[in-house]
PDB file of N, CA, C and O in Angstrom:
ATOM      1  N   MET A   1       0.838  -1.178   0.000  1.00  0.00           N
ATOM      2  CA  MET A   1       0.000   0.000   0.000  1.00  0.00           C
ATOM      3  C   MET A   1       0.883   1.240   0.000  1.00  0.00           C
ATOM      4  O   MET A   1       1.924   1.259   0.657  1.00  0.00           O
ATOM      5  N   LYS A   2       0.484   2.264  -0.720  1.00  0.00           N
ATOM      6  CA  LYS A   2       1.220   3.512  -0.812  1.00  0.00           C
ATOM      7  C   LYS A   2       1.244   4.210   0.540  1.00  0.00           C
ATOM      8  O   LYS A   2       0.237   4.237   1.248  1.00  0.00           O
ATOM      9  N   SER A   3       2.380   4.767   0.892  1.00  0.00           N
ATOM     10  CA  SER A   3       2.507   5.547   2.110  1.00  0.00           C
ATOM     11  C   SER A   3       2.311   7.020   1.762  1.00  0.00           C
ATOM     12  O   SER A   3       3.037   7.563   0.929  1.00  0.00           O
ATOM     13  N   PHE A   4       1.348   7.657   2.386  1.00  0.00           N
ATOM     14  CA  PHE A   4       1.060   9.056   2.110  1.00  0.00           C
ATOM     15  C   PHE A   4       1.719   9.934   3.157  1.00  0.00           C
ATOM     16  O   PHE A   4       2.047   9.481   4.254  1.00  0.00           O
ATOM     17  N   LYS A   5       1.909  11.205   2.800  1.00  0.00           N
ATOM     18  CA  LYS A   5       2.496  12.158   3.739  1.00  0.00           C
ATOM     19  C   LYS A   5       1.778  13.496   3.605  1.00  0.00           C
ATOM     20  O   LYS A   5       1.146  13.772   2.586  1.00  0.00           O
ATOM     21  N   ALA A   6       1.881  14.311   4.630  1.00  0.00           N
ATOM     22  CA  ALA A   6       1.260  15.630   4.622  1.00  0.00           C
ATOM     23  C   ALA A   6       1.726  16.404   3.391  1.00  0.00           C
ATOM     24  O   ALA A   6       2.913  16.431   3.063  1.00  0.00           O
ATOM     25  N   GLY A   7       0.769  17.029   2.724  1.00  0.00           N
ATOM     26  CA  GLY A   7       1.070  17.823   1.536  1.00  0.00           C
ATOM     27  C   GLY A   7       0.836  17.095   0.231  1.00  0.00           C
ATOM     28  O   GLY A   7       0.757  17.732  -0.819  1.00  0.00           O
ATOM     29  N   ASP A   8       0.721  15.766   0.265  1.00  0.00           N
ATOM     30  CA  ASP A   8       0.426  15.014  -0.962  1.00  0.00           C
ATOM     31  C   ASP A   8      -0.936  15.431  -1.507  1.00  0.00           C
ATOM     32  O   ASP A   8      -1.876  15.670  -0.749  1.00  0.00           O
ATOM     33  N   MET A   9      -1.025  15.514  -2.822  1.00  0.00           N
ATOM     34  CA  MET A   9      -2.297  15.783  -3.480  1.00  0.00           C
ATOM     35  C   MET A   9      -2.893  14.438  -3.869  1.00  0.00           C
ATOM     36  O   MET A   9      -2.252  13.638  -4.551  1.00  0.00           O
ATOM     37  N   VAL A  10      -4.132  14.193  -3.428  1.00  0.00           N
ATOM     38  CA  VAL A  10      -4.776  12.901  -3.615  1.00  0.00           C
ATOM     39  C   VAL A  10      -6.215  13.094  -4.070  1.00  0.00           C
ATOM     40  O   VAL A  10      -6.755  14.200  -4.030  1.00  0.00           O
ATOM     41  N   SER A  11      -6.819  12.004  -4.500  1.00  0.00           N
ATOM     42  CA  SER A  11      -8.253  11.985  -4.766  1.00  0.00           C
ATOM     43  C   SER A  11      -8.771  10.607  -4.406  1.00  0.00           C
ATOM     44  O   SER A  11      -8.004   9.651  -4.287  1.00  0.00           O
ATOM     45  N   LEU A  12     -10.074  10.513  -4.233  1.00  0.00           N
ATOM     46  CA  LEU A  12     -10.678   9.210  -4.000  1.00  0.00           C
ATOM     47  C   LEU A  12     -10.564   8.392  -5.267  1.00  0.00           C
ATOM     48  O   LEU A  12     -10.676   8.933  -6.367  1.00  0.00           O
ATOM     49  N   LYS A  13     -10.342   7.100  -5.131  1.00  0.00           N
ATOM     50  CA  LYS A  13     -10.267   6.230  -6.305  1.00  0.00           C
ATOM     51  C   LYS A  13     -11.570   6.259  -7.084  1.00  0.00           C
ATOM     52  O   LYS A  13     -11.579   6.028  -8.292  1.00  0.00           O
ATOM     53  N   SER A  14     -12.673   6.543  -6.396  1.00  0.00           N
ATOM     54  CA  SER A  14     -13.978   6.593  -7.044  1.00  0.00           C
ATOM     55  C   SER A  14     -14.275   7.947  -7.679  1.00  0.00           C
ATOM     56  O   SER A  14     -15.331   8.120  -8.288  1.00  0.00           O
ATOM     57  N   GLY A  15     -13.362   8.911  -7.548  1.00  0.00           N
ATOM     58  CA  GLY A  15     -13.550  10.236  -8.133  1.00  0.00           C
ATOM     59  C   GLY A  15     -13.739  11.292  -7.066  1.00  0.00           C
ATOM     60  O   GLY A  15     -13.648  11.001  -5.873  1.00  0.00           O
ATOM     61  N   GLY A  16     -14.001  12.511  -7.489  1.00  0.00           N
ATOM     62  CA  GLY A  16     -14.206  13.614  -6.563  1.00  0.00           C
ATOM     63  C   GLY A  16     -13.114  14.653  -6.685  1.00  0.00           C
ATOM     64  O   GLY A  16     -12.283  14.581  -7.591  1.00  0.00           O
ATOM     65  N   PRO A  17     -13.108  15.629  -5.771  1.00  0.00           N
ATOM     66  CA  PRO A  17     -12.153  16.727  -5.864  1.00  0.00           C
ATOM     67  C   PRO A  17     -10.727  16.296  -5.526  1.00  0.00           C
ATOM     68  O   PRO A  17     -10.507  15.281  -4.865  1.00  0.00           O
ATOM     69  N   VAL A  18      -9.776  17.084  -5.992  1.00  0.00           N
ATOM     70  CA  VAL A  18      -8.390  16.899  -5.562  1.00  0.00           C
ATOM     71  C   VAL A  18      -8.309  17.416  -4.128  1.00  0.00           C
ATOM     72  O   VAL A  18      -8.800  18.501  -3.816  1.00  0.00           O
ATOM     73  N   MET A  19      -7.685  16.625  -3.269  1.00  0.00           N
ATOM     74  CA  MET A  19      -7.571  16.964  -1.857  1.00  0.00           C
ATOM     75  C   MET A  19      -6.098  16.990  -1.461  1.00  0.00           C
ATOM     76  O   MET A  19      -5.254  16.409  -2.144  1.00  0.00           O
ATOM     77  N   THR A  20      -5.800  17.657  -0.371  1.00  0.00           N
ATOM     78  CA  THR A  20      -4.449  17.689   0.175  1.00  0.00           C
ATOM     79  C   THR A  20      -4.426  16.885   1.464  1.00  0.00           C
ATOM     80  O   THR A  20      -5.288  17.058   2.326  1.00  0.00           O
ATOM     81  N   VAL A  21      -3.440  16.007   1.594  1.00  0.00           N
ATOM     82  CA  VAL A  21      -3.290  15.247   2.837  1.00  0.00           C
ATOM     83  C   VAL A  21      -2.872  16.230   3.925  1.00  0.00           C
ATOM     84  O   VAL A  21      -1.824  16.870   3.838  1.00  0.00           O
ATOM     85  N   GLN A  22      -3.710  16.333   4.945  1.00  0.00           N
ATOM     86  CA  GLN A  22      -3.402  17.197   6.081  1.00  0.00           C
ATOM     87  C   GLN A  22      -2.470  16.468   7.044  1.00  0.00           C
ATOM     88  O   GLN A  22      -1.485  17.026   7.527  1.00  0.00           O
ATOM     89  N   ARG A  23      -2.810  15.203   7.310  1.00  0.00           N
ATOM     90  CA  ARG A  23      -1.951  14.382   8.162  1.00  0.00           C
ATOM     91  C   ARG A  23      -2.377  12.922   8.068  1.00  0.00           C
ATOM     92  O   ARG A  23      -3.442  12.592   7.546  1.00  0.00           O
ATOM     93  N   VAL A  24      -1.516  12.067   8.586  1.00  0.00           N
ATOM     94  CA  VAL A  24      -1.750  10.625   8.576  1.00  0.00           C
ATOM     95  C   VAL A  24      -2.046  10.196  10.017  1.00  0.00           C
ATOM     96  O   VAL A  24      -1.279  10.503  10.929  1.00  0.00           O
ATOM     97  N   ILE A  25      -3.146   9.496  10.214  1.00  0.00           N
ATOM     98  CA  ILE A  25      -3.547   9.058  11.553  1.00  0.00           C
ATOM     99  C   ILE A  25      -2.474   8.131  12.135  1.00  0.00           C
ATOM    100  O   ILE A  25      -2.040   7.172  11.498  1.00  0.00           O
ATOM    101  N   GLY A  26      -2.066   8.449  13.364  1.00  0.00           N
ATOM    102  CA  GLY A  26      -1.079   7.629  14.063  1.00  0.00           C
ATOM    103  C   GLY A  26       0.361   8.012  13.825  1.00  0.00           C
ATOM    104  O   GLY A  26       1.260   7.349  14.341  1.00  0.00           O
ATOM    105  N   LYS A  27       0.613   9.064  13.056  1.00  0.00           N
ATOM    106  CA  LYS A  27       1.995   9.460  12.760  1.00  0.00           C
ATOM    107  C   LYS A  27       2.437  10.706  13.527  1.00  0.00           C
ATOM    108  O   LYS A  27       3.564  11.171  13.357  1.00  0.00           O
ATOM    109  N   GLU A  28       1.561  11.243  14.364  1.00  0.00           N
ATOM    110  CA  GLU A  28       1.880  12.474  15.089  1.00  0.00           C
ATOM    111  C   GLU A  28       2.600  12.176  16.396  1.00  0.00           C
ATOM    112  O   GLU A  28       2.295  11.184  17.059  1.00  0.00           O
ATOM    113  N   GLU A  29       3.539  13.012  16.767  1.00  0.00           N
ATOM    114  CA  GLU A  29       4.232  12.875  18.041  1.00  0.00           C
ATOM    115  C   GLU A  29       3.614  13.756  19.111  1.00  0.00           C
ATOM    116  O   GLU A  29       3.802  13.510  20.303  1.00  0.00           O
ATOM    117  N   ASP A  30       2.874  14.785  18.698  1.00  0.00           N
ATOM    118  CA  ASP A  30       2.220  15.698  19.632  1.00  0.00           C
ATOM    119  C   ASP A  30       1.110  14.962  20.380  1.00  0.00           C
ATOM    120  O   ASP A  30       0.257  14.330  19.756  1.00  0.00           O
ATOM    121  N   ILE A  31       1.114  15.038  21.709  1.00  0.00           N
ATOM    122  CA  ILE A  31       0.144  14.304  22.532  1.00  0.00           C
ATOM    123  C   ILE A  31      -1.297  14.698  22.211  1.00  0.00           C
ATOM    124  O   ILE A  31      -2.192  13.855  22.277  1.00  0.00           O
ATOM    125  N   SER A  32      -1.531  15.952  21.868  1.00  0.00           N
ATOM    126  CA  SER A  32      -2.886  16.394  21.527  1.00  0.00           C
ATOM    127  C   SER A  32      -3.401  15.638  20.307  1.00  0.00           C
ATOM    128  O   SER A  32      -4.539  15.168  20.303  1.00  0.00           O
ATOM    129  N   PHE A  33      -2.576  15.518  19.280  1.00  0.00           N
ATOM    130  CA  PHE A  33      -2.974  14.788  18.083  1.00  0.00           C
ATOM    131  C   PHE A  33      -3.102  13.298  18.359  1.00  0.00           C
ATOM    132  O   PHE A  33      -3.956  12.630  17.776  1.00  0.00           O
ATOM    133  N   GLN A  34      -2.260  12.771  19.245  1.00  0.00           N
ATOM    134  CA  GLN A  34      -2.364  11.356  19.597  1.00  0.00           C
ATOM    135  C   GLN A  34      -3.719  11.065  20.224  1.00  0.00           C
ATOM    136  O   GLN A  34      -4.318  10.027  19.940  1.00  0.00           O
ATOM    137  N   ARG A  35      -4.209  11.954  21.064  1.00  0.00           N
ATOM    138  CA  ARG A  35      -5.527  11.776  21.686  1.00  0.00           C
ATOM    139  C   ARG A  35      -6.633  11.865  20.644  1.00  0.00           C
ATOM    140  O   ARG A  35      -7.583  11.083  20.673  1.00  0.00           O
ATOM    141  N   ILE A  36      -6.512  12.809  19.732  1.00  0.00           N
ATOM    142  CA  ILE A  36      -7.493  12.920  18.646  1.00  0.00           C
ATOM    143  C   ILE A  36      -7.480  11.648  17.811  1.00  0.00           C
ATOM    144  O   ILE A  36      -8.533  11.116  17.459  1.00  0.00           O
ATOM    145  N   ASP A  37      -6.288  11.165  17.495  1.00  0.00           N
ATOM    146  CA  ASP A  37      -6.169   9.932  16.707  1.00  0.00           C
ATOM    147  C   ASP A  37      -6.790   8.746  17.438  1.00  0.00           C
ATOM    148  O   ASP A  37      -7.446   7.910  16.817  1.00  0.00           O
ATOM    149  N   ASP A  38      -6.589   8.667  18.757  1.00  0.00           N
ATOM    150  CA  ASP A  38      -7.204   7.587  19.544  1.00  0.00           C
ATOM    151  C   ASP A  38      -8.722   7.648  19.413  1.00  0.00           C
ATOM    152  O   ASP A  38      -9.376   6.620  19.240  1.00  0.00           O
ATOM    153  N   TYR A  39      -9.282   8.856  19.496  1.00  0.00           N
ATOM    154  CA  TYR A  39     -10.729   9.040  19.350  1.00  0.00           C
ATOM    155  C   TYR A  39     -11.190   8.602  17.957  1.00  0.00           C
ATOM    156  O   TYR A  39     -12.177   7.879  17.823  1.00  0.00           O
ATOM    157  N   ILE A  40     -10.477   9.042  16.936  1.00  0.00           N
ATOM    158  CA  ILE A  40     -10.845   8.705  15.558  1.00  0.00           C
ATOM    159  C   ILE A  40     -10.821   7.195  15.356  1.00  0.00           C
ATOM    160  O   ILE A  40     -11.696   6.643  14.689  1.00  0.00           O
ATOM    161  N   ARG A  41      -9.837   6.533  15.923  1.00  0.00           N
ATOM    162  CA  ARG A  41      -9.740   5.077  15.775  1.00  0.00           C
ATOM    163  C   ARG A  41     -10.837   4.373  16.562  1.00  0.00           C
ATOM    164  O   ARG A  41     -11.474   3.459  16.038  1.00  0.00           O
ATOM    165  N   MET A  42     -11.070   4.772  17.797  1.00  0.00           N
ATOM    166  CA  MET A  42     -12.037   4.069  18.642  1.00  0.00           C
ATOM    167  C   MET A  42     -13.478   4.359  18.234  1.00  0.00           C
ATOM    168  O   MET A  42     -14.284   3.433  18.137  1.00  0.00           O
ATOM    169  N   ILE A  43     -13.812   5.604  17.997  1.00  0.00           N
ATOM    170  CA  ILE A  43     -15.204   5.995  17.754  1.00  0.00           C
ATOM    171  C   ILE A  43     -15.564   5.917  16.275  1.00  0.00           C
ATOM    172  O   ILE A  43     -16.662   5.478  15.931  1.00  0.00           O
ATOM    173  N   LYS A  44     -14.681   6.325  15.418  1.00  0.00           N
ATOM    174  CA  LYS A  44     -14.989   6.421  13.986  1.00  0.00           C
ATOM    175  C   LYS A  44     -14.554   5.197  13.188  1.00  0.00           C
ATOM    176  O   LYS A  44     -14.952   5.045  12.033  1.00  0.00           O
ATOM    177  N   GLY A  45     -13.741   4.315  13.785  1.00  0.00           N
ATOM    178  CA  GLY A  45     -13.365   3.080  13.111  1.00  0.00           C
ATOM    179  C   GLY A  45     -12.211   3.195  12.125  1.00  0.00           C
ATOM    180  O   GLY A  45     -12.002   2.290  11.318  1.00  0.00           O
ATOM    181  N   PHE A  46     -11.462   4.285  12.175  1.00  0.00           N
ATOM    182  CA  PHE A  46     -10.302   4.413  11.297  1.00  0.00           C
ATOM    183  C   PHE A  46      -9.097   3.744  11.952  1.00  0.00           C
ATOM    184  O   PHE A  46      -9.143   3.370  13.123  1.00  0.00           O
ATOM    185  N   HIS A  47      -8.023   3.600  11.184  1.00  0.00           N
ATOM    186  CA  HIS A  47      -6.839   2.884  11.637  1.00  0.00           C
ATOM    187  C   HIS A  47      -5.597   3.739  11.435  1.00  0.00           C
ATOM    188  O   HIS A  47      -5.611   4.701  10.667  1.00  0.00           O
ATOM    189  N   ALA A  48      -4.535   3.383  12.124  1.00  0.00           N
ATOM    190  CA  ALA A  48      -3.251   4.045  11.891  1.00  0.00           C
ATOM    191  C   ALA A  48      -2.909   3.896  10.417  1.00  0.00           C
ATOM    192  O   ALA A  48      -3.039   2.816   9.841  1.00  0.00           O
ATOM    193  N   GLY A  49      -2.473   4.989   9.816  1.00  0.00           N
ATOM    194  CA  GLY A  49      -2.147   4.989   8.393  1.00  0.00           C
ATOM    195  C   GLY A  49      -3.260   5.535   7.522  1.00  0.00           C
ATOM    196  O   GLY A  49      -3.024   5.862   6.359  1.00  0.00           O
ATOM    197  N   ASP A  50      -4.488   5.643   8.065  1.00  0.00           N
ATOM    198  CA  ASP A  50      -5.560   6.275   7.310  1.00  0.00           C
ATOM    199  C   ASP A  50      -5.284   7.773   7.242  1.00  0.00           C
ATOM    200  O   ASP A  50      -4.443   8.291   7.977  1.00  0.00           O
ATOM    201  N   ILE A  51      -5.988   8.455   6.365  1.00  0.00           N
ATOM    202  CA  ILE A  51      -5.608   9.802   5.967  1.00  0.00           C
ATOM    203  C   ILE A  51      -6.666  10.839   6.318  1.00  0.00           C
ATOM    204  O   ILE A  51      -7.860  10.593   6.146  1.00  0.00           O
ATOM    205  N   ILE A  52      -6.233  11.998   6.809  1.00  0.00           N
ATOM    206  CA  ILE A  52      -7.121  13.145   6.972  1.00  0.00           C
ATOM    207  C   ILE A  52      -6.771  14.134   5.874  1.00  0.00           C
ATOM    208  O   ILE A  52      -5.627  14.577   5.763  1.00  0.00           O
ATOM    209  N   CYS A  53      -7.763  14.477   5.063  1.00  0.00           N
ATOM    210  CA  CYS A  53      -7.569  15.348   3.912  1.00  0.00           C
ATOM    211  C   CYS A  53      -8.369  16.636   4.064  1.00  0.00           C
ATOM    212  O   CYS A  53      -9.331  16.707   4.829  1.00  0.00           O
ATOM    213  N   GLN A  54      -7.947  17.639   3.322  1.00  0.00           N
ATOM    214  CA  GLN A  54      -8.693  18.891   3.253  1.00  0.00           C
ATOM    215  C   GLN A  54      -8.790  19.324   1.805  1.00  0.00           C
ATOM    216  O   GLN A  54      -7.928  19.003   0.987  1.00  0.00           O
ATOM    217  N   TRP A  55      -9.863  20.067   1.492  1.00  0.00           N
ATOM    218  CA  TRP A  55     -10.115  20.560   0.141  1.00  0.00           C
ATOM    219  C   TRP A  55     -11.096  21.707   0.237  1.00  0.00           C
ATOM    220  O   TRP A  55     -11.697  21.933   1.287  1.00  0.00           O
ATOM    221  N   PHE A  56     -11.258  22.430  -0.852  1.00  0.00           N
ATOM    222  CA  PHE A  56     -12.211  23.534  -0.905  1.00  0.00           C
ATOM    223  C   PHE A  56     -13.416  23.150  -1.743  1.00  0.00           C
ATOM    224  O   PHE A  56     -13.284  22.517  -2.790  1.00  0.00           O
ATOM    225  N   GLU A  57     -14.591  23.541  -1.270  1.00  0.00           N
ATOM    226  CA  GLU A  57     -15.818  23.543  -2.064  1.00  0.00           C
ATOM    227  C   GLU A  57     -16.206  25.000  -2.159  1.00  0.00           C
ATOM    228  O   GLU A  57     -16.747  25.571  -1.212  1.00  0.00           O
ATOM    229  N   GLY A  58     -15.926  25.610  -3.317  1.00  0.00           N
ATOM    230  CA  GLY A  58     -16.083  27.059  -3.427  1.00  0.00           C
ATOM    231  C   GLY A  58     -15.072  27.719  -2.515  1.00  0.00           C
ATOM    232  O   GLY A  58     -13.870  27.476  -2.628  1.00  0.00           O
ATOM    233  N   ASN A  59     -15.560  28.561  -1.602  1.00  0.00           N
ATOM    234  CA  ASN A  59     -14.680  29.230  -0.638  1.00  0.00           C
ATOM    235  C   ASN A  59     -14.666  28.535   0.714  1.00  0.00           C
ATOM    236  O   ASN A  59     -14.026  29.016   1.650  1.00  0.00           O
ATOM    237  N   GLU A  60     -15.361  27.416   0.828  1.00  0.00           N
ATOM    238  CA  GLU A  60     -15.469  26.727   2.112  1.00  0.00           C
ATOM    239  C   GLU A  60     -14.453  25.585   2.210  1.00  0.00           C
ATOM    240  O   GLU A  60     -14.407  24.696   1.360  1.00  0.00           O
ATOM    241  N   LEU A  61     -13.644  25.635   3.270  1.00  0.00           N
ATOM    242  CA  LEU A  61     -12.665  24.586   3.523  1.00  0.00           C
ATOM    243  C   LEU A  61     -13.361  23.393   4.146  1.00  0.00           C
ATOM    244  O   LEU A  61     -14.073  23.538   5.140  1.00  0.00           O
ATOM    245  N   LYS A  62     -13.164  22.211   3.572  1.00  0.00           N
ATOM    246  CA  LYS A  62     -13.737  20.970   4.077  1.00  0.00           C
ATOM    247  C   LYS A  62     -12.598  20.054   4.502  1.00  0.00           C
ATOM    248  O   LYS A  62     -11.468  20.193   4.033  1.00  0.00           O
ATOM    249  N   PHE A  63     -12.903  19.121   5.393  1.00  0.00           N
ATOM    250  CA  PHE A  63     -11.925  18.103   5.738  1.00  0.00           C
ATOM    251  C   PHE A  63     -12.653  16.847   6.187  1.00  0.00           C
ATOM    252  O   PHE A  63     -13.780  16.905   6.677  1.00  0.00           O
ATOM    253  N   ALA A  64     -11.988  15.710   6.011  1.00  0.00           N
ATOM    254  CA  ALA A  64     -12.554  14.421   6.400  1.00  0.00           C
ATOM    255  C   ALA A  64     -11.433  13.393   6.453  1.00  0.00           C
ATOM    256  O   ALA A  64     -10.354  13.594   5.897  1.00  0.00           O
ATOM    257  N   ALA A  65     -11.716  12.282   7.137  1.00  0.00           N
ATOM    258  CA  ALA A  65     -10.788  11.153   7.193  1.00  0.00           C
ATOM    259  C   ALA A  65     -11.231  10.106   6.180  1.00  0.00           C
ATOM    260  O   ALA A  65     -12.425   9.926   5.941  1.00  0.00           O
ATOM    261  N   PHE A  66     -10.267   9.422   5.593  1.00  0.00           N
ATOM    262  CA  PHE A  66     -10.528   8.393   4.596  1.00  0.00           C
ATOM    263  C   PHE A  66      -9.609   7.202   4.843  1.00  0.00           C
ATOM    264  O   PHE A  66      -8.467   7.382   5.265  1.00  0.00           O
ATOM    265  N   PRO A  67     -10.094   5.988   4.586  1.00  0.00           N
ATOM    266  CA  PRO A  67      -9.189   4.834   4.619  1.00  0.00           C
ATOM    267  C   PRO A  67      -8.104   5.026   3.555  1.00  0.00           C
ATOM    268  O   PRO A  67      -8.395   5.456   2.438  1.00  0.00           O
ATOM    269  N   ALA A  68      -6.886   4.716   3.895  1.00  0.00           N
ATOM    270  CA  ALA A  68      -5.780   4.889   2.936  1.00  0.00           C
ATOM    271  C   ALA A  68      -6.016   4.076   1.669  1.00  0.00           C
ATOM    272  O   ALA A  68      -5.543   4.450   0.596  1.00  0.00           O
ATOM    273  N   THR A  69      -6.735   2.980   1.785  1.00  0.00           N
ATOM    274  CA  THR A  69      -6.992   2.136   0.614  1.00  0.00           C
ATOM    275  C   THR A  69      -7.971   2.763  -0.371  1.00  0.00           C
ATOM    276  O   THR A  69      -8.110   2.275  -1.492  1.00  0.00           O
ATOM    277  N   SER A  70      -8.652   3.838   0.028  1.00  0.00           N
ATOM    278  CA  SER A  70      -9.656   4.440  -0.852  1.00  0.00           C
ATOM    279  C   SER A  70      -9.135   5.654  -1.619  1.00  0.00           C
ATOM    280  O   SER A  70      -9.860   6.227  -2.433  1.00  0.00           O
ATOM    281  N   ILE A  71      -7.883   6.053  -1.367  1.00  0.00           N
ATOM    282  CA  ILE A  71      -7.353   7.227  -2.059  1.00  0.00           C
ATOM    283  C   ILE A  71      -6.108   6.870  -2.861  1.00  0.00           C
ATOM    284  O   ILE A  71      -5.461   5.846  -2.641  1.00  0.00           O
ATOM    285  N   GLU A  72      -5.802   7.765  -3.803  1.00  0.00           N
ATOM    286  CA  GLU A  72      -4.611   7.584  -4.631  1.00  0.00           C
ATOM    287  C   GLU A  72      -3.981   8.939  -4.895  1.00  0.00           C
ATOM    288  O   GLU A  72      -4.658   9.966  -4.852  1.00  0.00           O
ATOM    289  N   LEU A  73      -2.687   8.940  -5.169  1.00  0.00           N
ATOM    290  CA  LEU A  73      -1.998  10.171  -5.518  1.00  0.00           C
ATOM    291  C   LEU A  73      -2.546  10.711  -6.827  1.00  0.00           C
ATOM    292  O   LEU A  73      -2.882   9.948  -7.732  1.00  0.00           O
ATOM    293  N   VAL A  74      -2.634  12.031  -6.921  1.00  0.00           N
ATOM    294  CA  VAL A  74      -3.017  12.665  -8.172  1.00  0.00           C
ATOM    295  C   VAL A  74      -1.819  12.579  -9.100  1.00  0.00           C
ATOM    296  O   VAL A  74      -0.692  12.841  -8.680  1.00  0.00           O
ATOM    297  N   LYS A  75      -2.043  12.218 -10.344  1.00  0.00           N
ATOM    298  CA  LYS A  75      -0.955  11.958 -11.312  1.00  0.00           C
ATOM    299  C   LYS A  75       0.065  13.071 -11.369  1.00  0.00           C
ATOM    300  O   LYS A  75       1.262  12.791 -11.439  1.00  0.00           O
ATOM    301  N   ASP A  76      -0.367  14.345 -11.341  1.00  0.00           N
ATOM    302  CA  ASP A  76       0.560  15.475 -11.442  1.00  0.00           C
ATOM    303  C   ASP A  76       1.493  15.568 -10.235  1.00  0.00           C
ATOM    304  O   ASP A  76       2.515  16.251 -10.293  1.00  0.00           O
ATOM    305  N   ASN A  77       1.146  14.884  -9.142  1.00  0.00           N
ATOM    306  CA  ASN A  77       1.927  14.973  -7.910  1.00  0.00           C
ATOM    307  C   ASN A  77       2.936  13.831  -7.794  1.00  0.00           C
ATOM    308  O   ASN A  77       3.859  13.916  -6.984  1.00  0.00           O
ATOM    309  N   GLU A  78       2.785  12.779  -8.573  1.00  0.00           N
ATOM    310  CA  GLU A  78       3.673  11.616  -8.453  1.00  0.00           C
ATOM    311  C   GLU A  78       5.090  12.002  -8.857  1.00  0.00           C
ATOM    312  O   GLU A  78       5.305  12.740  -9.819  1.00  0.00           O
ATOM    313  N   GLY A  79       6.034  11.491  -8.108  1.00  0.00           N
ATOM    314  CA  GLY A  79       7.433  11.737  -8.404  1.00  0.00           C
ATOM    315  C   GLY A  79       7.924  13.067  -7.927  1.00  0.00           C
ATOM    316  O   GLY A  79       9.091  13.401  -8.133  1.00  0.00           O
ATOM    317  N   ALA A  80       7.065  13.849  -7.287  1.00  0.00           N
ATOM    318  CA  ALA A  80       7.464  15.176  -6.814  1.00  0.00           C
ATOM    319  C   ALA A  80       8.175  15.060  -5.486  1.00  0.00           C
ATOM    320  O   ALA A  80       8.591  16.069  -4.919  1.00  0.00           O
TER     321      ALA A  80
END
Protein backbone atom coordinates (compact mmCIF):
# COMPACT_ATOMS: atom_id res chain seq x y z
CA MET A 1 0.00 0.00 0.00
CA LYS A 2 1.22 3.51 -0.81
CA SER A 3 2.51 5.55 2.11
CA PHE A 4 1.06 9.06 2.11
CA LYS A 5 2.50 12.16 3.74
CA ALA A 6 1.26 15.63 4.62
CA GLY A 7 1.07 17.82 1.54
CA ASP A 8 0.43 15.01 -0.96
CA MET A 9 -2.30 15.78 -3.48
CA VAL A 10 -4.78 12.90 -3.61
CA SER A 11 -8.25 11.98 -4.77
CA LEU A 12 -10.68 9.21 -4.00
CA LYS A 13 -10.27 6.23 -6.31
CA SER A 14 -13.98 6.59 -7.04
CA GLY A 15 -13.55 10.24 -8.13
CA GLY A 16 -14.21 13.61 -6.56
CA PRO A 17 -12.15 16.73 -5.86
CA VAL A 18 -8.39 16.90 -5.56
CA MET A 19 -7.57 16.96 -1.86
CA THR A 20 -4.45 17.69 0.18
CA VAL A 21 -3.29 15.25 2.84
CA GLN A 22 -3.40 17.20 6.08
CA ARG A 23 -1.95 14.38 8.16
CA VAL A 24 -1.75 10.62 8.58
CA ILE A 25 -3.55 9.06 11.55
CA GLY A 26 -1.08 7.63 14.06
CA LYS A 27 1.99 9.46 12.76
CA GLU A 28 1.88 12.47 15.09
CA GLU A 29 4.23 12.87 18.04
CA ASP A 30 2.22 15.70 19.63
CA ILE A 31 0.14 14.30 22.53
CA SER A 32 -2.89 16.39 21.53
CA PHE A 33 -2.97 14.79 18.08
CA GLN A 34 -2.36 11.36 19.60
CA ARG A 35 -5.53 11.78 21.69
CA ILE A 36 -7.49 12.92 18.65
CA ASP A 37 -6.17 9.93 16.71
CA ASP A 38 -7.20 7.59 19.54
CA TYR A 39 -10.73 9.04 19.35
CA ILE A 40 -10.85 8.70 15.56
CA ARG A 41 -9.74 5.08 15.78
CA MET A 42 -12.04 4.07 18.64
CA ILE A 43 -15.20 6.00 17.75
CA LYS A 44 -14.99 6.42 13.99
CA GLY A 45 -13.36 3.08 13.11
CA PHE A 46 -10.30 4.41 11.30
CA HIS A 47 -6.84 2.88 11.64
CA ALA A 48 -3.25 4.04 11.89
CA GLY A 49 -2.15 4.99 8.39
CA ASP A 50 -5.56 6.27 7.31
CA ILE A 51 -5.61 9.80 5.97
CA ILE A 52 -7.12 13.14 6.97
CA CYS A 53 -7.57 15.35 3.91
CA GLN A 54 -8.69 18.89 3.25
CA TRP A 55 -10.11 20.56 0.14
CA PHE A 56 -12.21 23.53 -0.90
CA GLU A 57 -15.82 23.54 -2.06
CA GLY A 58 -16.08 27.06 -3.43
CA ASN A 59 -14.68 29.23 -0.64
CA GLU A 60 -15.47 26.73 2.11
CA LEU A 61 -12.67 24.59 3.52
CA LYS A 62 -13.74 20.97 4.08
CA PHE A 63 -11.92 18.10 5.74
CA ALA A 64 -12.55 14.42 6.40
CA ALA A 65 -10.79 11.15 7.19
CA PHE A 66 -10.53 8.39 4.60
CA PRO A 67 -9.19 4.83 4.62
CA ALA A 68 -5.78 4.89 2.94
CA THR A 69 -6.99 2.14 0.61
CA SER A 70 -9.66 4.44 -0.85
CA ILE A 71 -7.35 7.23 -2.06
CA GLU A 72 -4.61 7.58 -4.63
CA LEU A 73 -2.00 10.17 -5.52
CA VAL A 74 -3.02 12.67 -8.17
CA LYS A 75 -0.96 11.96 -11.31
CA ASP A 76 0.56 15.48 -11.44
CA ASN A 77 1.93 14.97 -7.91
CA GLU A 78 3.67 11.62 -8.45
CA GLY A 79 7.43 11.74 -8.40
CA ALA A 80 7.46 15.18 -6.81
